[in-house]
N, C-alpha and C positions, 0 to 999 in steps of 0.2 A: 718324780713327776717334773715337768716344764709347761712352762705357759710358753706359746705360741703367738695366740689375738686372745682379742677378747677380755684381756686379766687385771682390766682395770677393779671389777664387781673386790673379785676375789683378793687385789692384792692390799688398797686402797681403804676396803669396807668391811669385810668378811671378820678379818680377827677380831676386830670391834665388836662387831655383832657376837660372834658367834665363841669368846674367849672373854667376852667382858673386858677386853687390855685396851687401856689407855692410856699410851703413850708410844709415839711413833715416831724412828730416828728414822732421818731421812740420808744417803749418801748422793752426788748424785753433779754430775759433772755441768751441768747446764739447767735451767730451769726457765719457766715464764709464768710471769704473774699472773692471768688466764688459767694458768692447773694448779696454781696455787689454792685463788680466788673458788675458782668452780669444785673445784674438792676440796674446802674448807668451809665455804658454804653448804652443801652439801653434808656433810657431814654434822652439825649443825642441826638442818634438818632435820635431820635423824633423831637426834638426841632428844627432840622438841616431836616428832609422832609419838605421841600416846595409838597409833594402830599396829604399830611394830610387835609384834609378838613375841621376842624378844628385845629390851629394850640395851639401846647400847647404854657404854658408860654415861653417867651424868658431867663428868668432867672429864676431858683431852687434849694433851699436850702431843703437841707438835714442834720438834725439834730438827732444823733440817740446816745442813752441811752443802756449800759449795764450792764446788774445787777449781773451778776453772777458767776464775777471772785474777791469778796474777801475771800472766805474761796475755794471754787476750786483751785482760782489760773490761772493766764494766764503767759504762757510762755512769755518771751523775745522773743523769735520767734516770736512765732502769736504778739504780740506785736509791733511789727518791720512791718511786716509780712500786720499787721489793716491800720497801716502809710505810708505805700510805696504803697496802694492800695490806697485811698483817696487819699496822695499826684501828683498821675497817674491819677487820675478822675477829680485831682483840674486841672491838668495842661490842660487836654482839651482845655479845654474856657473856663476862670474863668469868665469872663463875662456872662456864659449861667450857670452853675452852681455850686455848693460850696458844702463840705460837714465836715462835722463833727461828730466825732465819743466822748465821756462822757462814763467812767467808773465810775461804784458805788463803791466808797471807805470806807464809815462810815456807823455807824446804820444796820439796817440789810439789809439781800441782797434783790433782786428785782426780779421775778421771773415772773414778766407783759408780757404780750403782747398785744401791743398797738401800731396803726398806728390812727396819727390823720396829714389830710389835713389841709391846713386855706391859709389865703389870707397874705400881707402883715401887715395890718389893724385889721389881726383877728378880722375879721366884721363879716364873714362867715365861715363853715368849713365840716367837714364830720371826724367820726370817726368809726372806729375797737376795737372793740378784742377780745378774744379769746384762742385760743392755742399754736394756731400756733406762735414760734418762727423763725425771720429775717435769716434763712436759706435755702439751698435748700432741705434737707430733708424737713422740714416742710410744702413747698407751693409745693413741686415736689416729692414727695416720700410718708409720712403716711399720716396717715387719720387725720385732723383737722379739724377744727372750727371755723367759725369767725362769729362776726354780728356787727348790729350797734348799735351803746350806742352816749349816749348827748357828741358834742364835744363839748363843754366850759365844762363839770365836768371832760373829761379827761384830756383837756390843763389845769385842774388844777392839775391835778392829778403829770402829766410829770409834769411840773411848783414843787411842793413840793417834787419830786423822783431829778427835777433836784441839789436840794440847796444838795446834798450828792454824785455829782460828781466830777469828774477833766478833766478839755478835754487829750486825749492821745497826741496832741501835744504839752503840757503842761510841760517846764522843772522840774515838782516840783513830775511830778508824778512817776518818782525811790521813793523820800519820800514816797508814800501815798500806792503805792503797792510793796509787793515783787515778784516781777517778778520767775517762777520756772526756771528749766531748764527743766523740765519736767512735764508731766502731772503726778500727782497718782490716781488720781482720776477720772476716764473717765467721763464728765459730759454727760448729756442727750440728746446730739443733733450730737453726734457722732455714724458713725453707719458706715459701708460698701459701704450700698452706697454714701461717701462724699467722695469724688474722694479728695478734699484738701487736706486729712490726708494719701494718698496715694502717697510715696514716688517715685523715679525713680525706687530706687529698689525695694519696695513693688511693684510695677506695674509690670518688669520685670517679676514678680515671677507666675503671672499670667500671662493667655493665648492669646494675640494679638488673633484681629479678619481679619486683615488682613497687610501690610506694601507699604511702596510704595517711593521710593528715586526717586528724584527733584535735577536738575542739578543749582548750581549757577549760569551757564553760560548761551551765548546769542546759542543758534544757530549755530552763524561759531566760539566757542568753544571760547568766550570773555567771560571780565570781561566788562559789561556795563556802558558807558561815563557816562550816564546820568539814569541810571538806576535800574534794582536787586539793587543788592550790594548798588550803587553809586548814589537813584534816589535822595538824598539830592543833588546833584552837578548841578538836572538840570534849566533851569530857567533862565535868562538874567543874563549876569557878573553883580556880585556884589548885586545882589540880593539875599538876609536876607534868608538863608533856614539852617534849623538846618543840617548840615553834617552825622550825622548820619542816616542818614530816609533812609530805606530800605523796598526789600521787594524781596518772595522769586521768582524768574519766572515761573510761571508755563502759558507755551503756551501752544496751542489747541493742539499740539502734544503730549505731554506730560500729559497730564489729563487721569486719569482713575475716569469713570461716579459714579457718587456717595461713592465716598472715602473719598472727603472732607463734610459739612453738604454746601446745596446749597441756592440757594435763594429758598424764596414757592413760590412765586410769580416773574414772568419773570422782572415785576418793580420794584420789592422790591428796598430800596432805598442800603440796607444794604445785608449782608450774613447771617445769624444765630453766632453765638461766638461760640468759640470750644477747648479749653481747650490743653497747651502743655507741658506738662514739659521736661527740658531739660537732657540728660544725666551731666551735673554739676548743677544735685540742683535747675537751674533759672522756675520761672513760667509768662509765661505769656498767655494770653487770644489771641486769633489771629479767621480772616475771612481770606476771601475769599473776593477781592478787584478788581477795575479796570472792564474794559466792557470783557466780556464775563470771568469775574473768570481768568484774564491773571496773575495777580497776588496775591499773601501769604502773608499777614502783621498781624503784630501786632494792637491790636485794637485802646488799649489810646492812641499810640500815637507809627507810624512807626520806629521811632527814637531808640526805644526799639533794637526793634529786629536788627538796624543798629549796635546799639551800646553792641550788646550782642555778634555781629559777629566781629566785629574788637576785643575788649578782647580776641578771641577764636585765633585768630590772631595775636593776641600782637602786633596790631598796639594802637597808642594812639586815643584816640576819634576824629572822622572827619576827618580821612586818608581818602583819594582816596583807593580805593579797586585797586589793580593789578591783572591781571595772578599769576602770581609769585608768589604774595602771599600766593595762596591757595595752589601755586606750594609747598613752600615751610612749610605750612604747613602740606601736605600729603592728602586731598581730596577736591573735588572739584564741591561735592555735599554731600547733605542732604536727613537723612534718616526718616521718618514717618511709627512708627509703630500703629497701630489702637487699640482700648480698648475697646472703646465703642461710641456713635455716636458723641460725641462731647468731646470724653478725647483721650490722647494722645500723646505718649514720641515722641520728637523729638533729632536728635544721629547728631552729626557732631563732 
């Protein structure tokens, strides 16, 4: 059997659900942080979804080899972005999902595309090979092809190239790879459709679809004492929470139907992800949250949004946010500018 379109579900999710495989090994020439974040956040969502008729494994481990960064080079910015994306995913629930990324740093470059699912004992598995890099472009934009292959032979191939890798978290990575400030040779997985490569300034040059301004404040014009920017202060006194936790209030009176991605079904656990680029260069994956979509938060951890807000307001991490803080900053709302159904700018 071969897959030529709509294969994301079959390759990246179904083996874990159908066979309870909990280890995914990937060999890819190129990747992008959008693909990594969206795939792994959704895997975590499905682990937590009690409505699944057949639950996903309680712990999933993903190991990825990037093969085309020896000659073309990887920028320092991209390297740091990959590490931060993996750290965010690993922090969601380390007992549920764990990820690592390895770079080929010696011998020939690796242009292979391989996806192997197996179990802890490596007693059974399934593998797919073809043309599709582990990227948004390959899985959702381009014409690609994947087919099943012998999973044990595929695992042997993975092991053979793994010998020429170094973890992106290894302190010696700077000795093994020469990180460039800018990409000189455009790799074959970059395109205008890959929004990861569009900065705030580049997006601003495009024509937006729509925009919406939303207040950080409650309906009575104040800052919630245990909601919105101060979501981390909810619960009983002394109960341990990350005090940076926050969401943007989006109550029914403020909502604009169809502006943000909504649940595909009323009983879905989580809304679809959408990407947000801020006016100071941050990139977040966000979604609607809570009953009736009355909150907007960062998907990997809502403390990312709260930490960003406090930095913008000039506050220390975990500080209680007041109306005076917003007034001193000069605005009490945030503006979302929409460029695609799942791509926005957030200005504050």
